[in-house]
C-alpha positions in Angstrom: 98.9 109.4 130.2 102.7 109.3 130.3 102.5 105.7 131.9 100.3 104.5 129.1 102.5 105.8 126.6 105.8 104.5 128.2 104.2 100.9 128.7 103.2 101.0 124.9 106.7 102.1 124.0 108.2 99.2 126.0 106.0 96.7 124.7 106.7 97.9 121.1 110.3 97.6 121.8 109.7 94.0 122.8 107.9 93.3 119.6 110.5 94.7 117.5 113.1 92.4 119.5 110.8 89.5 119.0 110.8 90.0 115.2 114.7 90.5 115.3 114.9 86.9 117.1 112.5 85.5 114.4 114.7 86.8 111.7 117.8 85.3 113.3 116.3 81.9 113.2 115.6 82.2 109.4 118.7 80.7 107.7 120.6 82.7 105.3 123.8 81.8 103.4 125.9 81.2 106.7 125.4 79.0 109.5 124.8 81.0 112.8 124.3 79.3 116.3 121.1 81.5 116.6 119.3 79.3 114.0 119.2 76.9 117.0 117.3 79.0 119.3 113.9 77.7 118.7 114.8 74.0 118.9 113.9 72.3 122.2 115.4 68.9 123.1 113.5 66.3 125.4 116.1 66.0 128.1 115.3 63.5 130.9 111.4 64.0 130.0 111.7 67.8 130.0 111.6 70.0 126.9 114.9 72.0 127.2 116.2 74.6 124.9 119.2 73.3 122.9 121.2 76.4 123.9 121.3 75.2 127.5 122.5 71.7 126.7 125.3 72.3 124.2 127.9 74.8 123.1 128.2 75.8 119.4 131.3 76.7 117.2 131.3 77.7 113.4 134.6 76.5 112.2 133.6 77.5 108.4 130.7 79.4 107.0 128.4 76.4 106.4 129.3 74.2 109.4 128.2 74.3 113.0 129.9 71.9 115.6 127.8 71.1 118.5 129.4 69.9 121.7 126.8 68.6 124.3 127.5 69.1 127.8 126.1 65.8 128.8 127.1 63.0 126.3 123.9 61.0 127.3 121.9 63.7 125.6 123.6 63.5 122.4 121.1 61.3 120.7 118.2 63.4 121.7 120.0 66.5 120.6 120.6 64.9 117.1 116.8 63.8 117.0 115.7 67.2 117.7 117.7 68.9 115.0 116.8 66.3 112.4 113.0 66.8 113.3 113.5 70.7 113.2 112.6 72.8 110.0 116.5 73.6 109.5 116.9 71.1 106.9 120.1 69.5 108.2 121.1 66.1 109.0 123.7 66.2 111.9 126.6 63.8 111.9 127.4 62.3 115.2 131.0 61.2 115.9 130.3 60.3 119.5 131.6 63.4 120.9 130.1 66.0 118.9 127.5 66.8 116.3 128.5 68.3 112.9 125.9 70.1 111.0 126.7 70.9 107.4 124.3 73.5 105.9 123.9 72.9 102.1 124.2 75.9 99.6 120.7 77.6 99.4 119.0 77.3 95.9 117.4 80.4 94.4 113.9 78.7 95.1 114.7 78.1 98.8 116.0 81.8 99.1 112.6 83.1 97.7 110.7 80.8 100.2 112.9 82.3 103.1 112.1 85.7 101.9 108.3 85.0 102.1 108.9 83.7 105.6 110.7 86.7 106.6 107.9 89.1 105.1 105.2 87.0 107.0 107.3 87.4 110.2 107.7 91.1 109.5 103.9 91.6 109.1 103.2 89.6 112.5 105.6 92.2 114.2 103.9 95.1 112.6 100.4 93.8 113.4 101.7 93.4 117.0 102.9 96.9 117.2 99.5 98.2 115.9 97.6 96.1 118.2 99.5 97.6 121.0 99.0 101.1 119.6 95.1 100.3 119.5 95.2 99.2 123.2 96.9 102.4 124.3 94.5 104.6 122.2 91.4 102.8 123.9 93.0 103.5 127.3 93.6 107.2 126.5 90.1 107.5 125.2 88.9 106.0 128.5 90.9 108.6 130.5 89.3 111.4 128.5 85.8 109.8 128.9 86.2 109.4 132.7 87.2 113.2 132.9 90.8 112.3 134.1 92.3 114.3 131.1 91.4 117.0 128.7 90.7 116.4 125.1 93.8 118.5 123.9 95.9 116.3 126.3 94.7 113.2 124.8 95.1 114.5 121.3 98.7 115.3 122.0 99.3 112.0 123.5 97.6 110.1 120.4 100.1 111.9 118.3 103.1 110.9 120.3 101.6 107.5 120.2 101.3 107.5 116.5 105.1 108.7 116.1 106.0 105.8 118.4 104.1 103.3 116.2 105.7 104.7 113.1 109.1 104.6 114.7 108.7 100.7 115.6 107.1 99.7 112.4 110.0 101.5 110.4 112.4 99.5 112.7 110.7 96.2 111.8 110.7 97.3 107.9 114.5 98.1 108.2 115.0 94.6 109.8 113.2 93.0 106.9 115.2 95.1 104.2 118.5 93.7 106.0 117.1 90.1 106.0 116.1 90.2 102.4 119.5 91.6 101.2 121.2 88.9 103.4 119.1 86.2 101.8 119.7 87.4 98.4 123.4 87.6 98.9 125.0 84.8 97.1 
């Protein structure tokens, strides 16, 4: 039973972390290198994460400078950023790409909040699905006679506590992201 609970707890932690990474990709008022995490570049015929092809610096709050390690890939990197959903058009000076992020409008902020709420709900659903799977495994142990009803009931209560802890963590992340998005 402890193995089932530990496995569920570990997977729930991963769901919370995945939600945190999704939130990092949502643009707030400041430019941040993690916004580029989801972008892949066609690098010699292979889709490669942008993080592996360039370094990022943020000299100002709304500017990101991207320095490709291989200057031959600068055109593909520029194209990948332009085609992404970041809403920026990189300026290419031959050595590096300059991405200037425009100020967010109120309408755009509300759209991003909707996206953040959707991502949070996906995270909560993932945690609840993991809870359901673990609960079925515990019920199977009881049905097969490998564990008593009291033990399974206690384990289910611990599982419910874990589920609440992880969904609360996702709600906390959402609250912080909403505050960050509303900050002008």
